[in-house]
C-alpha positions in Angstrom: 13.9 30.3 -66.7 12.9 33.4 -68.5 15.3 34.8 -71.2 15.3 38.1 -72.9 16.4 38.9 -76.5 19.1 41.5 -77.1 16.4 43.9 -78.3 14.4 43.5 -75.1 17.4 43.9 -72.8 18.4 47.0 -74.8 15.0 48.5 -74.3 14.9 47.7 -70.6 18.4 49.0 -69.9 17.8 52.0 -72.2 20.9 51.2 -74.2 21.4 51.8 -77.9 22.1 48.5 -79.9 25.6 49.6 -80.7 26.4 50.2 -77.0 25.1 46.7 -76.0 27.1 45.2 -78.9 30.3 46.9 -77.6 29.6 46.0 -74.0 29.1 42.3 -75.0 32.7 42.4 -76.1 34.1 44.3 -73.1 32.3 42.9 -70.1 33.3 39.2 -69.4 29.9 38.0 -68.2 28.4 39.0 -71.5 31.0 37.5 -73.8 29.4 34.6 -75.7 25.9 36.0 -75.4 25.6 36.5 -79.2 22.9 36.5 -81.8 19.3 37.5 -81.7 17.9 34.6 -79.7 16.8 35.1 -76.1 20.0 34.7 -74.0 19.8 37.4 -71.3 18.3 36.9 -67.9 16.4 39.6 -66.0 19.4 39.7 -63.7 21.6 40.7 -66.7 19.2 43.5 -67.4 19.4 44.7 -63.8 23.2 44.6 -63.9 23.2 46.5 -67.2 21.1 49.2 -65.6 23.8 49.6 -62.9 26.6 49.6 -65.4 24.7 52.2 -67.5 24.4 54.4 -64.5 28.1 54.1 -63.6 29.1 54.9 -67.1 26.7 57.6 -67.9 26.1 59.4 -64.6 29.5 58.8 -62.9 31.7 58.9 -66.0 33.5 55.6 -65.4 34.5 53.8 -68.6 33.0 50.4 -69.2 36.5 49.0 -69.6 37.3 50.1 -66.1 34.2 48.4 -64.8 35.1 45.1 -66.6 36.9 43.5 -63.7 34.1 44.2 -61.3 31.4 43.1 -63.8 31.8 39.4 -62.9 30.7 40.0 -59.3 28.0 42.4 -60.4 26.4 40.1 -62.9 26.8 37.1 -60.6 25.0 38.9 -57.8 22.2 40.2 -60.0 21.7 36.8 -61.6 21.6 34.9 -58.3 19.5 37.3 -56.2 15.8 38.0 -56.7 14.7 41.6 -57.6 12.7 42.2 -54.4 15.7 41.2 -52.2 18.1 43.3 -54.2 15.7 46.3 -54.1 16.3 46.6 -50.4 20.1 46.2 -50.6 23.0 48.5 -51.2 25.8 47.3 -53.5 29.4 48.3 -52.9 31.4 48.7 -56.1 35.1 48.7 -55.5 36.5 49.8 -58.8 40.1 49.7 -57.7 40.0 46.0 -56.6 37.4 45.0 -59.3 34.7 43.7 -56.9 31.1 44.1 -56.1 29.2 42.9 -53.0 26.2 43.6 -51.0 26.8 46.1 -48.1 27.2 44.5 -44.7 26.0 46.2 -41.6 29.5 46.5 -40.1 31.5 47.1 -43.3 34.7 49.1 -43.3 36.6 50.2 -46.3 40.3 50.7 -46.9 39.9 52.3 -50.4 37.2 54.6 -51.9 34.1 52.7 -53.0 30.8 53.5 -54.7 27.7 52.6 -52.8 24.6 52.0 -55.0 21.1 51.8 -53.6 19.4 49.2 -55.8 15.7 50.2 -55.3 15.6 52.6 -58.3 17.1 50.0 -60.6 14.9 47.2 -59.5 11.8 49.5 -59.8 12.9 50.5 -63.3 13.3 46.9 -64.3 9.9 46.0 -62.8 8.2 48.9 -64.6 9.7 48.0 -67.9 8.7 44.4 -67.3 5.1 45.3 -66.5 4.8 47.6 -69.4 6.0 45.0 -71.9 2.9 42.9 -71.1 -0.2 45.1 -71.6 -3.2 43.8 -69.6 -5.4 43.9 -72.7 -3.4 41.1 -74.2 -4.0 38.8 -71.3 -7.2 36.8 -71.7 -9.3 35.7 -68.7 -9.9 32.0 -68.4 -13.4 30.9 -69.1 -14.4 28.1 -66.8 -17.6 26.1 -67.4 -20.5 26.8 -65.0 -21.0 23.2 -64.4 -19.5 19.9 -65.2 -21.5 17.0 -66.6 -20.2 13.9 -65.0 -21.7 10.4 -65.5 -23.2 8.9 -62.3 -20.9 6.7 -60.4 -21.5 3.0 -61.0 -22.1 0.9 -58.0 -20.2 -2.4 -57.8 -22.2 -5.6 -58.3 -25.4 -3.6 -59.1 
């Protein structure tokens, strides 16, 4: 399974290093992901994009999101990007939960509904730009193979 370094996940999620360092202490799913070695999944990067949006655009503190982060990271880690891109996530800050929106959902408390397409596309774009096409070499196959003639039994 592909793993990203803290620097790569910071770049993809557009987070300063200090912010990621702080969030690793505050968000339970990130506790224990320390050091400089690759330890983040692409799902972690996707979840961090969502957290960044909720913190930066909606003004919700990361500590307030901590209880819901377990569901968010679990969902992003276990569901493929293309599938999540077509989904809406429901963030229930009051009850500390996140789930994919069901067709016949009803809510007793205010919730935040997040369309995931923009986040999945941002992750895909960052992923694609990190591997420039010039760096990929084409495979050179031989034009023909020289194989020895088959030996006939008892010949």
